[in-house]
N, C-alpha and C positions, 0 to 999 in steps of 0.2 A: 893539595893546594901548595903552590910555590910560596916560600916566605922570603920576599924580596925587601921587606922592611917598609914598603909603601902603604900608606893608609888607603882604605877603600870605604865607600859609603855603604851603610847598612841601616835598615830599620831594626830597632832594639826592642825586644819584648822580654820582660823579666817577670816571673811569677814566684810567689812564696806561699806556703801553706800556713794558714792561721793556726796557732797553737800546736805546731808539730811536736814540740817537746813537752806538751802539757802532761801533767801527772796522770790524767785520766787515761792516757794511751799506754799500752804495753809495747814492748819491742816488736811483737808480732803485728800489733796494730800499725806501727810505723812502717813496717815492710809492706803491709797491705796498702797503706796510704801512698807510699812511693810508687807502687805498681799502678795504683789508680790514677795518680797524678800524670804519669807518662801516657797511660791509656787515654785519659781525658784530653790531654794536649794533642795527641795524634788525631783523635776524633774531631776536635775543634778546628785544628788547622786544615784537616781534610774538608770539613764542611765549608770553611772559609775560602777554599780554593788555593791553599798554600801548602803544598806537600812538605811535611816536616823533614823528610829525608833530604830535601834540597837546601835546608837551612843548617847553620852551625849551631849545635846544641851543647851546652855545658850544664852538667848536673851539679848542684850545690848541696845536695843532701835533702834539704827541706824546700827546695825550689829549683828553678831551671832558668837559664839564660838562653834565649833564642835570637840569633842574628839572621834576619830575613833579607833575601836578595832584593835589590832595588826594583826589579820588575814586578814584585808583588805590590799592588796598590795599598798605600798606607790607610786609605779610608776603610779598607776591609779589617785592618788591625784594631780599629777603635770602635767598631760597631758589630759587624758579623762575627768576628773572632770571639770577643768576650761573651756575646749572646750564646754562641755555640759552646763555649767553655762552661757557662752556667748550666746549660742543658746536659752536657756530659757529666758534670758533677752531680746533677740530680739523679742520673741513671746509676752512677757509682754508689751514691748514698742510699738509693733504693735497696740495694743488695747488701750493703755493708752493715756491720755491727756498729753501735754508737761510737766505740773507740776509734773506728776507722773512717767515720764520716768526716768530711772536710769542706772548708771554704778557702778561697784564695784572694790574695791581693795581686794585682797585675799592673805593671807600669809599661808605658809605650813612649819611646823617644826615638831619635834618629841622629846619626852623625858619623864621623870618620872613626874607623877602628883599624888596628894594625895586628896582623897575625904573626906569630913566631912558632918555633918548634914546640912550645909548651902550651900554647893557647892563644889568647887574644887580649888586647888591652886598648884603652882609649878613655879620654875624659868623658865622652858621651856615655860610656858604659857605667862609669862611676856615678854620673848624674842620675842615670836610670835607677841604680840601686839605692841612691840616697832618697829618691822619691818613694821607692818601694818600702823603704825601712822607716819612713817618717811616722812618728807617733800619731800625727793627725790622720793619716790614712788608716792606721791600725784602729784608731778610735771610731772612725766613720763606719768601718765594717763591723766593729764590735757592737755599735749602737743599733745596727740594722738587722733585718732578717734576710738580707741579700746573700747570694751565693758567691758573687765576685764584686770587688770594688776595683774600678779602673782609675788610674791616675795618669794623666798625660802632661807632657812638658809644655811650656809656653810656645815653643817652636811648632810642636804638633798641633796645638790649639790654633795658632795663627795660620799655619799653612794647610791644615787638613780639616779640623773639626768645624771651624766656622764657615767652611764652604759646603758642608753637608746640607741635606734637606733640613729646614727649620725644625721639623718634628724630632730630628735626631740631635742636632746641635744644641737645641734648647734644653736637653736633658743633662748637659754638662754644667757644673757649677764651679765658679772661680774660687780658688782657695790659695793658701800659702803654706809651704812646709819649711821647717828648719831642722836640719840634721848635720851635726858636726860643723864643718865650715860653710855649709850650703844653706842659704835662705833664698827660696825661689818661688815665683808664682806657678801654680799648677791648676789643672781643671780635673774634676773628679765626676764619676758617674757610678751609680750602684746598679747591678744587674741581678734581679731576683731569680731564684731557682724555680724552674717550672716543675715543682715537686708535688707529688700527690700527698694525700693525708698520711699514707703509710710511710712516706719518706720523712715527714715531720716527726713521726713517732720514733724514727731511728736516729734523728739528730740528737746530740747531747742535750739533756734536759737542763733548763736554767732554773735557778731557785725562784720561788714565788716572790711577788713584789711586795709582800707584807712589810718588809723592812722600811719601805718608803713612808708608811704612816707613822713611823717613829722618828722621822727626821723633821726637825722644826725649820722649815724653809718657807720663804714668802716671796720668792722671785719668780717672774715669768720669763725673764730674759736676762742674760749676763752681758756686761759690757767690759771690754778690755781684759777679759779673763781667759780667752780661748787657749793661749799658749800654756798658761798655768794649768788649766784643766787637762790638757793633753799630756803635760809632763807628769802630773799626779796620776793620771790614768795609766800611763806607761809604767810608772814605778809600782803601782798596785799589781799590774798584770805580769810583771817580770818575775818569773818563778825563781830566777837565780839572784835576784836583787836583795836588798836589805828587808828584813821581816817587819820593820816598823816604818811607816810613812807618816811624817809629821807635817801638818799644814799650819804654819805659824804666821802671826801678824797681829797688828793692833786690833782692839775691839771694833767691831762693826765694819771691818774691811772686806768681808765676804768669804771668810774661811769655810763656813758651813755650806754655803751655796756652791762653792767650787768643789768641795769634797763630795757633795751630793751628785753633781754632774759627773765627776770622775768615777764614783762608785757605780752609778747607773750604767756608765759605759763599760766598766770592767765586768760587772755582773752580766751585762748583755752579751759579752764575749763567750759566755758559757764556761769560763774558767773556774767558777766557784760553785760548790754544791750547796753551801749553807751560808747565810748572811745575817748579821745582827747589827743594828744601829741603836746606840743608846746615847742619851745626853746627860752629862754630869750636872747640868743646870737646866731646869725646865721652867717655862713660863707659868706664873700663877694664873688662874682663871680670871682674876681681877686685875691683871696687869694694866697699868695705865691709869688706874683710879688715883685720886689725890692721896698722896702720902704713902702709897703702896710701893714695896720693892718688887720689880717685875720678874725677878729670878730667885730661885731657891736652890740650895745645894741638895744633890742626891747622894746618899752615902754609899760606900763601896759595896756593902753586902746587898743593897738593893740593885745596884748595877750588875753585880755578879749573877743574881737570880734572873734579872731581865735578859742578860746576854745568853745565859743557858737556855732560858725559855724560848727565845727567838731561834736559837740553834737547834732546838729539839732535843736538848740534853736534860734528862730527868735527874735532879739533884737530890730527890728524896725529901722527907719532912724535917730532918734535923738540920737546923741552921749551922750547928757546930761542925757538921761533916761536909758542908757544901764545897769547901775548897778542895778537899781530897777527892770528893766525888766528881767534881768538875774535871780534874786532871785525869782520873780514871776513864771517864766517858770519852774525852778527846783521844786518849791513847788507844781506846778500843774501837775507834772508827775504822771503816774500811780504808785501805791504803789509797784508794782512788778519790777519797773525800778531800776537798780543799775548802777551808773556812775563811771568811772575811768578816772581821769584827771592826766596827767603827765606834770610837768613844769621842763624842763631840763635847766641846766647851769645858775642857779641863782647866780650871781657873787658878790653880796654884801649882808651883813646881813640885811640892811633895805629892799632890794628887796625880800629876802627870807621870812622874817617875814611878810612883807606886802602882798605878794602873798598868803601865808597861811591864814592870817586873812581875806583878801578880799574874797577868795573862800569859807571860812567857813561862812562868812556872806551871801554868795549866796546860802548856803545850801549844800555845798560839805562837809558833815559830815556823820558819820555812818548812813546808811549802805554803803554810797558811799566811795570812797577812793581817796586820793590825794597823789601822789608820786612826790617828788622833788629831784633833784640832786644839790649838792652845795659843796663848799670847806669849809663851815662853819658848826660848830655844832649848831643845832637848839634847843637842849634840854634846854639851859639856857634861851631861848627866847620864846619858844612855848610849850604849854601844850599838853599832850597826843600825843606825836610823838614817833614812833618806829624808832630808828636810827641804821643804818648799815654802819660801816666804812669799806672802801675798802683800802687794804694795797698794797704796791708794790709787784711784783712777787718774789717768792723765786728764788734762783740761778738755780735750776733745771727747773722751769717753764719758767724763762727768757731765758735760753739756748734753750728750746724747741721752744719758740716763734721765736727766731733768726733763727733757722734752718727751721722753717715753712715758714717764710717770704722768706728766701733764698733757698727754696727747689729746684729751677731750676738752681741754681748756683753751679757748681761742687766744687768750692773752699770752700764756706760756708758749703755745705753739708758734706764734708769730713774733715773739719777743726777740730782739737782736741779742747776740752773744754778750754784748756789753751790759745789758740789763740783767742777765743771769749770772754774770761774773761774781757778784757778792755771795751767791750761794756757794761757789767754789772756794772763795776766800775764807768763809766761815767754816765750811765742812772739811776743807783740806782734801777733797776728793774721796772721802769715806762714804761708801754706798749707804750704810745704815743712816748716817746723818743726812745725806742728800734726800733719802726717802722720807725721813722725819720732817725735814724742812718743807719739802714740796707738798707732802700730804697735809701738813698743818696749814700751809698757805691755802690749799684747795678747800679744806674743811672749815677753816675759821673765817674765811672771807676777809681776813685782815691784810693790810699792805705787807709786801714781802719784807721790807726792812724791819717791821715790828716782829715778824716771825723769827727772823735771823737774830734780832736782839735778844729774844727769849732763849734762843740756843746758847747765847753767850753769857747768860745769867747763871752759869753753873756754880759760881762761888756763893751765891745767895742761898742759904738754907731754906728760906721761905719762897724759893723760886717756883714758877708755875709748873704744872704737871710735866710738860715736855722736857724742861730742863732737869727735873728730878729723875725722869726716866733715863735721860742720857747720862747724868752723873752716876747713877747706880750702875748702869750697864758698862760704861767705858772706863771709869777711873777708880771708883771706891775700892774694889777688890784688888786692883793692881797696886794702888798706893798702900793698902794694908799689907800686902805681901812684901813690898819694899821696906816698910817700917819693921815688919816682923823679922826680916833677915838682917837688917843693918841698923835698926834703931830709928826712932822718930827724928832725932837730932840730925843725923847724917842725911836722911831722906829729905827733910825740910830744907837743909842747907843746899843740897844739890839742886833740887827743883827751884828753890827760891833764887838761885843764881841767875836763872833765865830772865827774871824780872828786871835785871839791870839793863837788859837790851830790849828792843822792841819785839813785837809779835812777829815770828817767822825768822828772826835773826839767829845766827849760828855762832857757836864758840869753837875754838880749837882746844885740844886737850889741856895744854898747860894753862891757857887763859881760864878755862872753866874751873880747873883745880884752884887757881888763885882766887877767883871771884867767889867760889863757894865757901872759902874759909876753912875747908877741911885740911888740917895740917898733916894728918896721918896719910902718907902717900898710899900705903897699902889699902887703908880703909876707903880712900877716895876711889882708887881703881876698882875695888870690889863693888862699891855701891853704884858706880857708873856702869860697870858691866851688867849688874843685875837690872838696872833701869833700862838698859838697851834690850836685854833679854825679855823684859816685860813689855817692850814696845812703848814705854812711857817716853823714852828718849830715842830719837832716830839718829843713827851714826852713818856717815858717808865718807868716802875718800876725798881728800883735799890735797891736791898737788899744785896749788896756786903759787907756791914759792919753791918749786923744784924739789920738794921733799914730800914723800907720801905721808902726810899727816892725816888726822881724822877730824872731821867736823861734827858738831852735835847740835841738834835743835829739838824742839818739842812742838806738838800739834797746837794749833791756834786756840782750840777750845781748852786744852790743858793749861795753856798760858793764861787764859782768862780765869780759869778755876784757881790757879796758883797765885796769880798776880793781881786779880781784880780787873774790872772793866775800867777803861779810861774815862 
């Protein structure tokens, strides 16, 4: 081909092998996978009527870029080609050992490309690989039993897919991907492998789903959390990433639910051979009864035994030898094993850091993965941790959650947004509080404003059951930790400063220091940092006066708890 520097139009097909670098594969497996990849592509393109030899093909090691001439119908590339590829993969997997079995991600786009003496370039190619590499696409394949996940660009959807027969076009689902500088709408479709039972036995075995019964989750649908779930999933699955993944945020914001969805996707990818999920605080059976505390502490030795039991590690009868035996058992595992351990609800900084350090000593480091959920930032205390902060819901997502919970109530279902706005004002977009408020409204048959008033009665020690549950869950442990680390005087002075202003108002750094009355600058900075790490205080950038200052505010319910009701 002559290289005259002029761009030409091509259809762009990019494929990538799921988990090519996974620890379960040997180098011999990877060579077999690469051979199988090229064979499957030749078969699939041939079946689709597009001779691969007429296309420009670039090998990327764990994937292939194919530039298809314009005369090949693009409709073939989004239906017949991926179906044929799924069939070809099924034939490969039929004969392959588990380490050489494979699934693929596939992206289809089109645009102008330019050839030179070294290869080819073009923004359309960059866009195709961004789609292919998106964590959202990886997660979709990981959650499924499909052989191929296809992602197509908005241009392909508009010009090709939507004009296909309805039985074909209806199988594509609208989505959105974010990779590096690219955020773009896409359409995706899963193609199952036409595999026999013998093929299923050859595919990598996934761990049993027993871990799910240890996870305390009560959601049936998440709102406003897709990007965070995808990011956490990608961090868990990344074998070269940090060995600790921390999901951090204020109480009730949805850390456990997001972690559950991410772990479920990561486990579904087949990248982990053993999984354990433990909770550092567990509900009492009588949670919600008058005067009861709904959560209790689980001590480290109990967690240690529970983790080992779920991982299938026998620690023996002697409690004194458990720690040493845990480490020996992990060290003695087959090199192909990869463990995933989740420790949920670590409620103090010492508990969180101790859990990470202990499990690392036991060998839960790369390629294994440790996931923790906590209200504390771990980055100041733990090395090589990938932290993901969970924020309260946006107004739109919070309203969607309210209507979802009250879907069977005609009043909530038909209420205008303005009638539901007080729920957002009181809960601050915290899913836990939204569920409490709406479910209390539905079960009590009381007016909504009375239910919301009960939520704001946190400061009253004789508050109704609902307020007691919220107070225990959200604030008591965090406030105790703040006082333990910096003393009751500093803690009270810092939080009491917010009572000078109204609910939801913010301070700047210097203003908060002055109003708090904490004369010790180092002491003020330390207690403020801890309060932010505990998610008692929310900090945000403030460049309103051309300097990058920080602003600080507290949740409206913590305001009522600290300052009293008006």
